[in-house]
C-alpha angles and dihedrals in degrees: 000000000000093000092047093052094044091051094044093244088152103176091049092044090052091053092049094047093050089044091053091051091047090052090055103259110157121246089238091063092049089049090053090052092050092047091050092049090051093050095045094044090051092050092050096042092243118152111226113190098219090158090070092052101080089150088077090068091050090063093045099260120137117215119232120261110286135211112267091343091282095124094247118118 
């Protein structure tokens, strides 16, 4: 899941996120993963297109702050 989100493999990331929720993983754990991806991507200069991942909001996860509100961190 983490690798799919970090590399903007959005369809695969969506499947992994929904799979994690279906297997009973708490929203808090998913949020921690997203926060970590945001921090590491920022440190490495990687552009993660969180704005295209509206499925995160559907499972209760908030995306990290993005540059200029365009969904890219």
